[in-house]
N, C-alpha and C positions, 0 to 999 in steps of 0.2 A: 558716126554713129546714127544718126539721124536718117543717111540715106538707107541705110540696114536694115531699120526699123521701116522707112516706107517701102523700101522692096519686097520685105517679108508680110505686110500687108496688104502686097498686090498679087502673092503668088497665092496668102489663103483667101483671097475675096474671089479668084475663078475657081478654087477646086469648094469650096462651099456654097452648098446653095439652101434658097430659103424655101422649105415645103407648105404649101398649106393643102388643108382639106376643107372641104365645106359639108356642111350637116345635112344627112341625105335623110328622109322621110323612114320609117318603118315600114317594111313591106309586110308584119303582119299586126292585126289586129290587138289589142291589147284586153289580156285578161276576159275570154269570151265565159259565159254564163258555165259557172262550176259547179257544183253540188259541193256542199261544207263536207260530207265524210260518205263513205260508202253507207254507212248505217246510219246516217243522219243529214236530211233534206234542209232543216232551218239553223241557223242561229240557236245556243242556250241559255243566252244569255241578252239580255236589254243594252248593252253595254257593247256588245261583243259586233263586229263589223260583217257582212257575207262575205265569203272569200274572194268573189271576184270584186268588191270593192277595198278590200283590204291591199291585196296585191297588184297594184298600181305604181306608175314611177319607173322610173330608168332601169331599177333593178331587175324587175320582169318585165321589162318591155318587151323583149324578142325569146320569154321564155315560152314555151307550151307548155301551160297549167295540166294538159289531159294526157303528157307522157313523162309529168312527175308523179313520185310515189304519193299516195293517199290513203293515210293510214285512217284507221276506226276512230271516231269519235270515243273518247275515255269514258265521257260521261254513260255512256249506255253501255259497254263494258263493266261497269261497277253495278251495275243496274242491274245486269245478270246475273251481278256474285252473289250467293246466298248472302243472309245474316249469320252471322257467330254468335252460338248463345253461348250464355256462361254463367253459372249459381256463384260469380263473383261481384260485391259491388264496385270493384276495379279492376280492370282489365289494361292487358299494356299491346302496345301495336306499333311494331318496328319494320312494316314495311315487306316482311319477308325474310327480313335477316343478311347478315353479309355486305357486300361491296352494292348489291342492287338494292338495299331497305333505306330506311331514312332515319333519321332519330327516335329514340324509342320514347312513344310518348304515353301519357297513363289517361284513360278515360274512362268516365266517372257514370254507371249505367242504373244510380237512385232513381231516376224519372222513369216513366213508363216511355217505350215507345226505342226506334233503335236509335244509334248514336254513332255517325260516322266520323271517323277518324280526318283531322284536319289534314293528313298529308297525302294519304293513300284513296280516303274515301271507303274505306271498308266499313262495313256498319256491323255495331254488336249492342247484343241486347241481351236484359237480364231476363232467365226462363223464372215463368212466374211460378210461386209455391204457394199451394194452397194447403194453409193448415187446418 
């Protein structure tokens, strides 16, 4: 029995090889200077890191950020959306409804000025009525 185990080990030792690889330095530079978005050059929040500082580490090591999709900044797109005027004190927003919307929220328009939806940023304002 012992002889059979020793013979089996000798056979498998010759068949199995130990393969090792060494770490190679990255050929590409990590995160070249990349704009925040096509319609936004800088960050829009104090807490937000610039895109070239946020995309570092092994996940982005050999990624060419210039070849990746570059979405427009939502903050600029929402700013272009006109304010929705209403003659009611309370309006509801569901983000367009259906599967692409968000949960329905109610927005109080008693105070003057535009009031944004907390989910999608669409602004609502009560129309001024002069008696």
